C-alpha positions, 0 to 999 in steps of 0.5 A: 355724404354721411359716414356710418362707420367702419367696417371690415370687409371678410378677405380683407384686412384693413378697415374702411367707411363706408357712407349714405349719400343723402343728397348730390351738391349743386343739381337743380333736380331738386329731387335729388340735391341736399336740402338744408336738414341733409346736409345738418344732418351729414355735419352732426354725422361727421362730428358724431362718428369722428368722436367715436373713431378717436374712440370718445365712446362717451362725447360720441353718444352725446353727438348721437343722443343730440342727433335723435333730439333733432331728426327724432327718425335716424336710425343710424343715430339710434343704432350707433348710441346701442354700438357706444353701449355695447363698445363700453361694456366691453372696453369697462369688461376687459379693463376689470379682467386685466385689474383683476389678472394684475400681480 
């Protein structure tokens, strides 16, 4: 499994993490088995997600960019890079507005 991102469901106050199932460990079925590439992608995404959740948007963005270098077609990494940039712009706008309104 790899973490995707936290979401809030309508009617609930608490956010929760959603995951993508990459495969199963310890299965004899080759179609269900998580191969080395899937395990590496899940591990890399977990590290990037932890940075994002900790508020380290620059670090998360770098980590997701590294994922794209190794897995160029990964839509999750592409989406999360855009999210990091959007969150960064929003944070900078809030800081600037607070500084402008400070006495």
